[in-house]
Jmol script that loads the backbone (N, CA, C; Angstrom):
load data "model"
ATOM      1  N   MET A   1      86.258  78.057 131.199  1.00  0.00           N
ATOM      2  CA  MET A   1      85.937  77.168 130.096  1.00  0.00           C
ATOM      3  C   MET A   1      84.554  77.516 129.559  1.00  0.00           C
ATOM      4  N   LEU A   2      84.424  77.418 128.272  1.00  0.00           N
ATOM      5  CA  LEU A   2      83.133  77.638 127.640  1.00  0.00           C
ATOM      6  C   LEU A   2      82.293  76.374 127.720  1.00  0.00           C
ATOM      7  N   LYS A   3      80.972  76.555 127.685  1.00  0.00           N
ATOM      8  CA  LYS A   3      80.080  75.401 127.683  1.00  0.00           C
ATOM      9  C   LYS A   3      80.345  74.505 126.480  1.00  0.00           C
ATOM     10  N   SER A   4      80.785  75.102 125.413  1.00  0.00           N
ATOM     11  CA  SER A   4      80.998  74.355 124.174  1.00  0.00           C
ATOM     12  C   SER A   4      82.344  73.623 124.133  1.00  0.00           C
ATOM     13  N   ALA A   5      83.135  73.721 125.210  1.00  0.00           N
ATOM     14  CA  ALA A   5      84.451  73.074 125.236  1.00  0.00           C
ATOM     15  C   ALA A   5      84.296  71.558 125.101  1.00  0.00           C
ATOM     16  N   LYS A   6      85.203  70.980 124.376  1.00  0.00           N
ATOM     17  CA  LYS A   6      85.189  69.538 124.191  1.00  0.00           C
ATOM     18  C   LYS A   6      85.666  68.852 125.469  1.00  0.00           C
ATOM     19  N   ARG A   7      85.269  67.622 125.641  1.00  0.00           N
ATOM     20  CA  ARG A   7      85.600  66.844 126.832  1.00  0.00           C
ATOM     21  C   ARG A   7      87.109  66.830 127.086  1.00  0.00           C
ATOM     22  N   LYS A   8      87.862  66.629 126.024  1.00  0.00           N
ATOM     23  CA  LYS A   8      89.322  66.564 126.126  1.00  0.00           C
ATOM     24  C   LYS A   8      89.895  67.882 126.669  1.00  0.00           C
ATOM     25  N   GLU A   9      89.360  69.018 126.168  1.00  0.00           N
ATOM     26  CA  GLU A   9      89.812  70.336 126.628  1.00  0.00           C
ATOM     27  C   GLU A   9      89.481  70.545 128.103  1.00  0.00           C
ATOM     28  N   LEU A  10      88.293  70.124 128.493  1.00  0.00           N
ATOM     29  CA  LEU A  10      87.854  70.286 129.878  1.00  0.00           C
ATOM     30  C   LEU A  10      88.744  69.477 130.829  1.00  0.00           C
ATOM     31  N   ILE A  11      88.999  68.239 130.470  1.00  0.00           N
ATOM     32  CA  ILE A  11      89.853  67.391 131.306  1.00  0.00           C
ATOM     33  C   ILE A  11      91.261  67.982 131.404  1.00  0.00           C
ATOM     34  N   SER A  12      91.787  68.457 130.283  1.00  0.00           N
ATOM     35  CA  SER A  12      93.115  69.071 130.276  1.00  0.00           C
ATOM     36  C   SER A  12      93.154  70.298 131.183  1.00  0.00           C
ATOM     37  N   ALA A  13      92.130  71.131 131.107  1.00  0.00           N
ATOM     38  CA  ALA A  13      92.072  72.344 131.928  1.00  0.00           C
ATOM     39  C   ALA A  13      91.991  71.999 133.414  1.00  0.00           C
ATOM     40  N   ILE A  14      91.212  70.977 133.741  1.00  0.00           N
ATOM     41  CA  ILE A  14      91.094  70.561 135.145  1.00  0.00           C
ATOM     42  C   ILE A  14      92.448  70.081 135.664  1.00  0.00           C
ATOM     43  N   LYS A  15      93.143  69.284 134.857  1.00  0.00           N
ATOM     44  CA  LYS A  15      94.456  68.788 135.267  1.00  0.00           C
ATOM     45  C   LYS A  15      95.447  69.928 135.460  1.00  0.00           C
ATOM     46  N   LYS A  16      95.432  70.905 134.528  1.00  0.00           N
ATOM     47  CA  LYS A  16      96.330  72.051 134.645  1.00  0.00           C
ATOM     48  C   LYS A  16      96.026  72.857 135.910  1.00  0.00           C
ATOM     49  N   ALA A  17      94.732  73.115 136.136  1.00  0.00           N
ATOM     50  CA  ALA A  17      94.347  73.891 137.317  1.00  0.00           C
ATOM     51  C   ALA A  17      94.725  73.162 138.594  1.00  0.00           C
ATOM     52  N   ALA A  18      94.537  71.845 138.613  1.00  0.00           N
ATOM     53  CA  ALA A  18      94.878  71.043 139.796  1.00  0.00           C
ATOM     54  C   ALA A  18      96.370  71.058 140.080  1.00  0.00           C
ATOM     55  N   SER A  19      97.163  71.186 139.021  1.00  0.00           N
ATOM     56  CA  SER A  19      98.619  71.209 139.225  1.00  0.00           C
ATOM     57  C   SER A  19      99.147  72.627 139.425  1.00  0.00           C
ATOM     58  N   GLY A  20      98.249  73.608 139.437  1.00  0.00           N
ATOM     59  CA  GLY A  20      98.650  74.983 139.698  1.00  0.00           C
ATOM     60  C   GLY A  20      99.016  75.787 138.463  1.00  0.00           C
ATOM     61  N   GLU A  21      98.833  75.206 137.280  1.00  0.00           N
ATOM     62  CA  GLU A  21      99.143  75.919 136.042  1.00  0.00           C
ATOM     63  C   GLU A  21      98.043  76.915 135.703  1.00  0.00           C
ATOM     64  N   MET A  22      98.402  77.943 134.961  1.00  0.00           N
ATOM     65  CA  MET A  22      97.449  78.936 134.495  1.00  0.00           C
ATOM     66  C   MET A  22      96.734  78.393 133.263  1.00  0.00           C
ATOM     67  N   ILE A  23      95.399  78.469 133.262  1.00  0.00           N
ATOM     68  CA  ILE A  23      94.654  77.979 132.100  1.00  0.00           C
ATOM     69  C   ILE A  23      94.013  79.113 131.300  1.00  0.00           C
ATOM     70  N   TRP A  24      94.035  80.326 131.853  1.00  0.00           N
ATOM     71  CA  TRP A  24      93.441  81.460 131.151  1.00  0.00           C
ATOM     72  C   TRP A  24      94.519  82.198 130.376  1.00  0.00           C
ATOM     73  N   THR A  25      94.118  82.774 129.250  1.00  0.00           N
ATOM     74  CA  THR A  25      95.033  83.611 128.480  1.00  0.00           C
ATOM     75  C   THR A  25      95.065  85.007 129.104  1.00  0.00           C
ATOM     76  N   ARG A  26      96.043  85.800 128.708  1.00  0.00           N
ATOM     77  CA  ARG A  26      96.117  87.182 129.206  1.00  0.00           C
ATOM     78  C   ARG A  26      94.861  87.970 128.829  1.00  0.00           C
ATOM     79  N   THR A  27      94.366  87.751 127.624  1.00  0.00           N
ATOM     80  CA  THR A  27      93.163  88.452 127.161  1.00  0.00           C
ATOM     81  C   THR A  27      91.966  88.106 128.036  1.00  0.00           C
ATOM     82  N   GLU A  28      91.798  86.815 128.343  1.00  0.00           N
ATOM     83  CA  GLU A  28      90.688  86.399 129.196  1.00  0.00           C
ATOM     84  C   GLU A  28      90.804  87.005 130.586  1.00  0.00           C
ATOM     85  N   LEU A  29      92.009  87.032 131.126  1.00  0.00           N
ATOM     86  CA  LEU A  29      92.218  87.625 132.446  1.00  0.00           C
ATOM     87  C   LEU A  29      91.891  89.112 132.449  1.00  0.00           C
ATOM     88  N   ARG A  30      92.274  89.825 131.378  1.00  0.00           N
ATOM     89  CA  ARG A  30      91.956  91.254 131.271  1.00  0.00           C
ATOM     90  C   ARG A  30      90.445  91.466 131.220  1.00  0.00           C
ATOM     91  N   GLN A  31      89.743  90.610 130.465  1.00  0.00           N
ATOM     92  CA  GLN A  31      88.288  90.747 130.356  1.00  0.00           C
ATOM     93  C   GLN A  31      87.624  90.545 131.714  1.00  0.00           C
ATOM     94  N   VAL A  32      88.046  89.519 132.430  1.00  0.00           N
ATOM     95  CA  VAL A  32      87.453  89.235 133.734  1.00  0.00           C
ATOM     96  C   VAL A  32      87.768  90.350 134.721  1.00  0.00           C
ATOM     97  N   SER A  33      89.015  90.782 134.784  1.00  0.00           N
ATOM     98  CA  SER A  33      89.367  91.834 135.732  1.00  0.00           C
ATOM     99  C   SER A  33      88.677  93.146 135.382  1.00  0.00           C
ATOM    100  N   GLY A  34      88.482  93.408 134.094  1.00  0.00           N
ATOM    101  CA  GLY A  34      87.757  94.613 133.678  1.00  0.00           C
ATOM    102  C   GLY A  34      86.308  94.557 134.096  1.00  0.00           C
ATOM    103  N   ALA A  35      85.702  93.399 133.955  1.00  0.00           N
ATOM    104  CA  ALA A  35      84.303  93.243 134.353  1.00  0.00           C
ATOM    105  C   ALA A  35      84.145  93.408 135.857  1.00  0.00           C
ATOM    106  N   LEU A  36      85.091  92.884 136.617  1.00  0.00           N
ATOM    107  CA  LEU A  36      85.021  93.004 138.068  1.00  0.00           C
ATOM    108  C   LEU A  36      85.256  94.434 138.538  1.00  0.00           C
ATOM    109  N   ALA A  37      86.012  95.193 137.766  1.00  0.00           N
ATOM    110  CA  ALA A  37      86.315  96.575 138.149  1.00  0.00           C
ATOM    111  C   ALA A  37      85.210  97.546 137.752  1.00  0.00           C
ATOM    112  N   THR A  38      84.259  97.099 136.943  1.00  0.00           N
ATOM    113  CA  THR A  38      83.175  97.979 136.506  1.00  0.00           C
ATOM    114  C   THR A  38      82.303  98.338 137.695  1.00  0.00           C
ATOM    115  N   PRO A  39      82.118  99.624 137.971  1.00  0.00           N
ATOM    116  CA  PRO A  39      81.322 100.008 139.133  1.00  0.00           C
ATOM    117  C   PRO A  39      79.856  99.636 138.960  1.00  0.00           C
ATOM    118  N   ARG A  40      79.234  99.301 140.078  1.00  0.00           N
ATOM    119  CA  ARG A  40      77.803  99.006 140.054  1.00  0.00           C
ATOM    120  C   ARG A  40      77.023 100.308 139.974  1.00  0.00           C
ATOM    121  N   LEU A  41      75.834 100.219 139.452  1.00  0.00           N
ATOM    122  CA  LEU A  41      74.999 101.405 139.313  1.00  0.00           C
ATOM    123  C   LEU A  41      74.485 101.869 140.664  1.00  0.00           C
ATOM    124  N   GLY A  42      74.417 103.161 140.844  1.00  0.00           N
ATOM    125  CA  GLY A  42      73.816 103.701 142.046  1.00  0.00           C
ATOM    126  C   GLY A  42      72.302 103.735 141.896  1.00  0.00           C
ATOM    127  N   VAL A  43      71.618 103.965 142.986  1.00  0.00           N
ATOM    128  CA  VAL A  43      70.158 103.989 142.964  1.00  0.00           C
ATOM    129  C   VAL A  43      69.642 105.068 142.026  1.00  0.00           C
ATOM    130  N   ASP A  44      70.351 106.183 141.928  1.00  0.00           N
ATOM    131  CA  ASP A  44      69.881 107.296 141.117  1.00  0.00           C
ATOM    132  C   ASP A  44      70.296 107.202 139.654  1.00  0.00           C
ATOM    133  N   ALA A  45      71.032 106.168 139.290  1.00  0.00           N
ATOM    134  CA  ALA A  45      71.497 106.046 137.906  1.00  0.00           C
ATOM    135  C   ALA A  45      70.319 105.793 136.969  1.00  0.00           C
ATOM    136  N   GLU A  46      70.437 106.326 135.786  1.00  0.00           N
ATOM    137  CA  GLU A  46      69.407 106.137 134.756  1.00  0.00           C
ATOM    138  C   GLU A  46      69.528 104.713 134.222  1.00  0.00           C
ATOM    139  N   VAL A  47      68.452 103.940 134.332  1.00  0.00           N
ATOM    140  CA  VAL A  47      68.447 102.558 133.861  1.00  0.00           C
ATOM    141  C   VAL A  47      67.327 102.414 132.844  1.00  0.00           C
ATOM    142  N   SER A  48      67.665 101.798 131.730  1.00  0.00           N
ATOM    143  CA  SER A  48      66.686 101.615 130.667  1.00  0.00           C
ATOM    144  C   SER A  48      66.233 100.161 130.619  1.00  0.00           C
ATOM    145  N   LEU A  49      65.057  99.908 131.199  1.00  0.00           N
ATOM    146  CA  LEU A  49      64.478  98.574 131.137  1.00  0.00           C
ATOM    147  C   LEU A  49      63.478  98.514 129.995  1.00  0.00           C
ATOM    148  N   THR A  50      63.387  97.346 129.372  1.00  0.00           N
ATOM    149  CA  THR A  50      62.377  97.165 128.329  1.00  0.00           C
ATOM    150  C   THR A  50      61.000  97.102 128.991  1.00  0.00           C
ATOM    151  N   GLN A  51      59.972  97.230 128.189  1.00  0.00           N
ATOM    152  CA  GLN A  51      58.610  97.158 128.708  1.00  0.00           C
ATOM    153  C   GLN A  51      58.376  95.803 129.386  1.00  0.00           C
ATOM    154  N   ARG A  52      58.884  94.732 128.784  1.00  0.00           N
ATOM    155  CA  ARG A  52      58.732  93.382 129.333  1.00  0.00           C
ATOM    156  C   ARG A  52      59.473  93.263 130.666  1.00  0.00           C
ATOM    157  N   GLU A  53      60.668  93.851 130.748  1.00  0.00           N
ATOM    158  CA  GLU A  53      61.430  93.810 131.993  1.00  0.00           C
ATOM    159  C   GLU A  53      60.712  94.562 133.106  1.00  0.00           C
ATOM    160  N   VAL A  54      60.072  95.672 132.760  1.00  0.00           N
ATOM    161  CA  VAL A  54      59.296  96.425 133.746  1.00  0.00           C
ATOM    162  C   VAL A  54      58.146  95.559 134.264  1.00  0.00           C
ATOM    163  N   GLN A  55      57.479  94.836 133.365  1.00  0.00           N
ATOM    164  CA  GLN A  55      56.392  93.937 133.777  1.00  0.00           C
ATOM    165  C   GLN A  55      56.914  92.878 134.748  1.00  0.00           C
ATOM    166  N   VAL A  56      58.080  92.319 134.439  1.00  0.00           N
ATOM    167  CA  VAL A  56      58.669  91.291 135.298  1.00  0.00           C
ATOM    168  C   VAL A  56      59.040  91.880 136.657  1.00  0.00           C
ATOM    169  N   VAL A  57      59.658  93.057 136.669  1.00  0.00           N
ATOM    170  CA  VAL A  57      60.045  93.686 137.938  1.00  0.00           C
ATOM    171  C   VAL A  57      58.812  93.921 138.806  1.00  0.00           C
ATOM    172  N   LYS A  58      57.752  94.389 138.217  1.00  0.00           N
ATOM    173  CA  LYS A  58      56.532  94.633 138.989  1.00  0.00           C
ATOM    174  C   LYS A  58      56.035  93.351 139.643  1.00  0.00           C
ATOM    175  N   GLN A  59      56.184  92.232 138.953  1.00  0.00           N
ATOM    176  CA  GLN A  59      55.747  90.966 139.524  1.00  0.00           C
ATOM    177  C   GLN A  59      56.741  90.444 140.560  1.00  0.00           C
ATOM    178  N   LEU A  60      58.014  90.805 140.410  1.00  0.00           N
ATOM    179  CA  LEU A  60      58.992  90.478 141.454  1.00  0.00           C
ATOM    180  C   LEU A  60      58.625  91.190 142.754  1.00  0.00           C
ATOM    181  N   VAL A  61      58.204  92.438 142.621  1.00  0.00           N
ATOM    182  CA  VAL A  61      57.793  93.216 143.791  1.00  0.00           C
ATOM    183  C   VAL A  61      56.625  92.535 144.489  1.00  0.00           C
ATOM    184  N   ASP A  62      55.750  91.917 143.712  1.00  0.00           N
ATOM    185  CA  ASP A  62      54.605  91.199 144.281  1.00  0.00           C
ATOM    186  C   ASP A  62      54.994  89.841 144.863  1.00  0.00           C
ATOM    187  N   GLY A  63      56.271  89.479 144.754  1.00  0.00           N
ATOM    188  CA  GLY A  63      56.749  88.235 145.334  1.00  0.00           C
ATOM    189  C   GLY A  63      56.466  86.994 144.513  1.00  0.00           C
ATOM    190  N   MET A  64      56.171  87.174 143.235  1.00  0.00           N
ATOM    191  CA  MET A  64      55.840  86.037 142.381  1.00  0.00           C
ATOM    192  C   MET A  64      57.092  85.250 141.993  1.00  0.00           C
ATOM    193  N   SER A  65      56.948  83.940 141.874  1.00  0.00           N
ATOM    194  CA  SER A  65      58.040  83.075 141.436  1.00  0.00           C
ATOM    195  C   SER A  65      58.184  83.180 139.914  1.00  0.00           C
ATOM    196  N   ASN A  66      59.312  82.702 139.390  1.00  0.00           N
ATOM    197  CA  ASN A  66      59.509  82.709 137.936  1.00  0.00           C
ATOM    198  C   ASN A  66      58.409  81.916 137.231  1.00  0.00           C
ATOM    199  N   LYS A  67      58.023  80.791 137.815  1.00  0.00           N
ATOM    200  CA  LYS A  67      56.971  79.969 137.216  1.00  0.00           C
ATOM    201  C   LYS A  67      55.657  80.739 137.164  1.00  0.00           C
ATOM    202  N   ASP A  68      55.309  81.394 138.280  1.00  0.00           N
ATOM    203  CA  ASP A  68      54.063  82.165 138.327  1.00  0.00           C
ATOM    204  C   ASP A  68      54.091  83.337 137.351  1.00  0.00           C
ATOM    205  N   ILE A  69      55.236  84.000 137.260  1.00  0.00           N
ATOM    206  CA  ILE A  69      55.375  85.116 136.315  1.00  0.00           C
ATOM    207  C   ILE A  69      55.197  84.599 134.898  1.00  0.00           C
ATOM    208  N   GLY A  70      55.844  83.484 134.583  1.00  0.00           N
ATOM    209  CA  GLY A  70      55.720  82.894 133.253  1.00  0.00           C
ATOM    210  C   GLY A  70      54.282  82.538 132.921  1.00  0.00           C
ATOM    211  N   ASP A  71      53.599  81.915 133.887  1.00  0.00           N
ATOM    212  CA  ASP A  71      52.194  81.551 133.668  1.00  0.00           C
ATOM    213  C   ASP A  71      51.343  82.797 133.443  1.00  0.00           C
ATOM    214  N   ASP A  72      51.577  83.825 134.254  1.00  0.00           N
ATOM    215  CA  ASP A  72      50.798  85.059 134.151  1.00  0.00           C
ATOM    216  C   ASP A  72      51.045  85.797 132.841  1.00  0.00           C
ATOM    217  N   MET A  73      52.305  85.794 132.375  1.00  0.00           N
ATOM    218  CA  MET A  73      52.654  86.541 131.172  1.00  0.00           C
ATOM    219  C   MET A  73      52.616  85.668 129.917  1.00  0.00           C
ATOM    220  N   ASP A  74      52.301  84.395 130.096  1.00  0.00           N
ATOM    221  CA  ASP A  74      52.236  83.436 128.990  1.00  0.00           C
ATOM    222  C   ASP A  74      53.582  83.320 128.260  1.00  0.00           C
ATOM    223  N   ILE A  75      54.642  83.233 129.068  1.00  0.00           N
ATOM    224  CA  ILE A  75      55.984  83.002 128.534  1.00  0.00           C
ATOM    225  C   ILE A  75      56.615  81.864 129.336  1.00  0.00           C
ATOM    226  N   SER A  76      57.680  81.282 128.827  1.00  0.00           N
ATOM    227  CA  SER A  76      58.290  80.138 129.494  1.00  0.00           C
ATOM    228  C   SER A  76      59.057  80.558 130.750  1.00  0.00           C
ATOM    229  N   TYR A  77      59.230  79.597 131.622  1.00  0.00           N
ATOM    230  CA  TYR A  77      60.021  79.777 132.840  1.00  0.00           C
ATOM    231  C   TYR A  77      61.428  80.253 132.488  1.00  0.00           C
ATOM    232  N   GLU A  78      62.021  79.646 131.442  1.00  0.00           N
ATOM    233  CA  GLU A  78      63.379  80.007 131.026  1.00  0.00           C
ATOM    234  C   GLU A  78      63.456  81.453 130.549  1.00  0.00           C
ATOM    235  N   THR A  79      62.419  81.900 129.846  1.00  0.00           N
ATOM    236  CA  THR A  79      62.377  83.288 129.373  1.00  0.00           C
ATOM    237  C   THR A  79      62.306  84.246 130.560  1.00  0.00           C
ATOM    238  N   VAL A  80      61.525  83.887 131.553  1.00  0.00           N
ATOM    239  CA  VAL A  80      61.439  84.716 132.757  1.00  0.00           C
ATOM    240  C   VAL A  80      62.812  84.790 133.432  1.00  0.00           C
ATOM    241  N   LYS A  81      63.499  83.645 133.535  1.00  0.00           N
ATOM    242  CA  LYS A  81      64.833  83.632 134.135  1.00  0.00           C
ATOM    243  C   LYS A  81      65.771  84.571 133.392  1.00  0.00           C
ATOM    244  N   GLU A  82      65.698  84.557 132.063  1.00  0.00           N
ATOM    245  CA  GLU A  82      66.540  85.459 131.258  1.00  0.00           C
ATOM    246  C   GLU A  82      66.206  86.916 131.553  1.00  0.00           C
ATOM    247  N   HIS A  83      64.915  87.246 131.602  1.00  0.00           N
ATOM    248  CA  HIS A  83      64.510  88.623 131.902  1.00  0.00           C
ATOM    249  C   HIS A  83      65.041  89.038 133.276  1.00  0.00           C
ATOM    250  N   VAL A  84      64.909  88.160 134.263  1.00  0.00           N
ATOM    251  CA  VAL A  84      65.367  88.485 135.617  1.00  0.00           C
ATOM    252  C   VAL A  84      66.870  88.726 135.612  1.00  0.00           C
ATOM    253  N   GLN A  85      67.628  87.880 134.932  1.00  0.00           N
ATOM    254  CA  GLN A  85      69.079  88.060 134.872  1.00  0.00           C
ATOM    255  C   GLN A  85      69.447  89.383 134.201  1.00  0.00           C
ATOM    256  N   HIS A  86      68.761  89.729 133.118  1.00  0.00           N
ATOM    257  CA  HIS A  86      69.030  91.006 132.442  1.00  0.00           C
ATOM    258  C   HIS A  86      68.726  92.181 133.373  1.00  0.00           C
ATOM    259  N   ILE A  87      67.618  92.077 134.093  1.00  0.00           N
ATOM    260  CA  ILE A  87      67.232  93.137 135.026  1.00  0.00           C
ATOM    261  C   ILE A  87      68.302  93.307 136.111  1.00  0.00           C
ATOM    262  N   LEU A  88      68.709  92.194 136.723  1.00  0.00           N
ATOM    263  CA  LEU A  88      69.711  92.255 137.787  1.00  0.00           C
ATOM    264  C   LEU A  88      70.991  92.908 137.285  1.00  0.00           C
ATOM    265  N   ARG A  89      71.411  92.507 136.087  1.00  0.00           N
ATOM    266  CA  ARG A  89      72.635  93.050 135.499  1.00  0.00           C
ATOM    267  C   ARG A  89      72.484  94.551 135.231  1.00  0.00           C
ATOM    268  N   LYS A  90      71.354  94.941 134.657  1.00  0.00           N
ATOM    269  CA  LYS A  90      71.150  96.350 134.298  1.00  0.00           C
ATOM    270  C   LYS A  90      71.111  97.268 135.512  1.00  0.00           C
ATOM    271  N   ILE A  91      70.469  96.812 136.580  1.00  0.00           N
ATOM    272  CA  ILE A  91      70.322  97.705 137.736  1.00  0.00           C
ATOM    273  C   ILE A  91      71.428  97.519 138.763  1.00  0.00           C
ATOM    274  N   GLY A  92      72.316  96.537 138.530  1.00  0.00           N
ATOM    275  CA  GLY A  92      73.488  96.373 139.375  1.00  0.00           C
ATOM    276  C   GLY A  92      73.223  95.762 140.733  1.00  0.00           C
ATOM    277  N   VAL A  93      72.298  94.805 140.783  1.00  0.00           N
ATOM    278  CA  VAL A  93      72.033  94.099 142.037  1.00  0.00           C
ATOM    279  C   VAL A  93      72.251  92.604 141.825  1.00  0.00           C
ATOM    280  N   THR A  94      72.230  91.848 142.920  1.00  0.00           N
ATOM    281  CA  THR A  94      72.561  90.430 142.810  1.00  0.00           C
ATOM    282  C   THR A  94      71.403  89.479 143.057  1.00  0.00           C
ATOM    283  N   ASP A  95      70.265  89.984 143.520  1.00  0.00           N
ATOM    284  CA  ASP A  95      69.148  89.059 143.733  1.00  0.00           C
ATOM    285  C   ASP A  95      67.803  89.752 143.537  1.00  0.00           C
ATOM    286  N   ARG A  96      66.764  88.927 143.529  1.00  0.00           N
ATOM    287  CA  ARG A  96      65.394  89.393 143.266  1.00  0.00           C
ATOM    288  C   ARG A  96      64.910  90.395 144.310  1.00  0.00           C
ATOM    289  N   THR A  97      65.268  90.147 145.554  1.00  0.00           N
ATOM    290  CA  THR A  97      64.832  91.045 146.623  1.00  0.00           C
ATOM    291  C   THR A  97      65.410  92.438 146.426  1.00  0.00           C
ATOM    292  N   GLN A  98      66.691  92.500 146.093  1.00  0.00           N
ATOM    293  CA  GLN A  98      67.315  93.798 145.827  1.00  0.00           C
ATOM    294  C   GLN A  98      66.662  94.471 144.624  1.00  0.00           C
ATOM    295  N   ALA A  99      66.287  93.687 143.626  1.00  0.00           N
ATOM    296  CA  ALA A  99      65.606  94.250 142.446  1.00  0.00           C
ATOM    297  C   ALA A  99      64.258  94.833 142.841  1.00  0.00           C
ATOM    298  N   ALA A 100      63.538  94.136 143.706  1.00  0.00           N
ATOM    299  CA  ALA A 100      62.241  94.630 144.163  1.00  0.00           C
ATOM    300  C   ALA A 100      62.400  95.926 144.949  1.00  0.00           C
ATOM    301  N   VAL A 101      63.407  95.972 145.816  1.00  0.00           N
ATOM    302  CA  VAL A 101      63.679  97.190 146.593  1.00  0.00           C
ATOM    303  C   VAL A 101      64.036  98.331 145.651  1.00  0.00           C
ATOM    304  N   TRP A 102      64.883  98.040 144.657  1.00  0.00           N
ATOM    305  CA  TRP A 102      65.261  99.050 143.663  1.00  0.00           C
ATOM    306  C   TRP A 102      64.016  99.596 142.957  1.00  0.00           C
ATOM    307  N   ALA A 103      63.113  98.700 142.564  1.00  0.00           N
ATOM    308  CA  ALA A 103      61.892  99.122 141.854  1.00  0.00           C
ATOM    309  C   ALA A 103      61.042 100.026 142.734  1.00  0.00           C
ATOM    310  N   LEU A 104      60.934  99.694 143.998  1.00  0.00           N
ATOM    311  CA  LEU A 104      60.142 100.525 144.920  1.00  0.00           C
ATOM    312  C   LEU A 104      60.795 101.885 145.127  1.00  0.00           C
ATOM    313  N   ARG A 105      62.104 101.886 145.332  1.00  0.00           N
ATOM    314  CA  ARG A 105      62.820 103.154 145.549  1.00  0.00           C
ATOM    315  C   ARG A 105      62.761 104.062 144.335  1.00  0.00           C
ATOM    316  N   ASN A 106      62.732 103.456 143.157  1.00  0.00           N
ATOM    317  CA  ASN A 106      62.684 104.235 141.928  1.00  0.00           C
ATOM    318  C   ASN A 106      61.261 104.440 141.414  1.00  0.00           C
ATOM    319  N   GLU A 107      60.299 104.147 142.296  1.00  0.00           N
ATOM    320  CA  GLU A 107      58.879 104.362 142.012  1.00  0.00           C
ATOM    321  C   GLU A 107      58.441 103.733 140.701  1.00  0.00           C
ATOM    322  N   LEU A 108      58.952 102.531 140.437  1.00  0.00           N
ATOM    323  CA  LEU A 108      58.549 101.787 139.255  1.00  0.00           C
ATOM    324  C   LEU A 108      57.173 101.175 139.459  1.00  0.00           C
ATOM    325  N   VAL A 109      56.831 100.966 140.718  1.00  0.00           N
ATOM    326  CA  VAL A 109      55.502 100.404 141.060  1.00  0.00           C
ATOM    327  C   VAL A 109      54.834 101.280 142.065  1.00  0.00           C
TER     328      VAL A 109
END
end "model"
wireframe off; spacefill off
backbone 0.3
color backbone group
């Protein structure tokens, strides 16, 4: 369900799912299965981070929280969260610690 789904749609989808009915279309299922089948990047893969993302990664390596990074870079906490999510997606890892390890292995810092 999309965040923008109306209350009525959400309730209907919950009822269908609870009764075992399929609520996704074939197209949606193909998109999800395609995304899950996409291979993760290897350590040696070429990754293009923006200058701002590189700044954020360097601060992740230093163990800084999103709030501290935001304060240091004079950007909002939410903006930092977005940068971190983009970084994780681009380098194919699932958490900040893995991103920091990736940055060290790739001599980003």
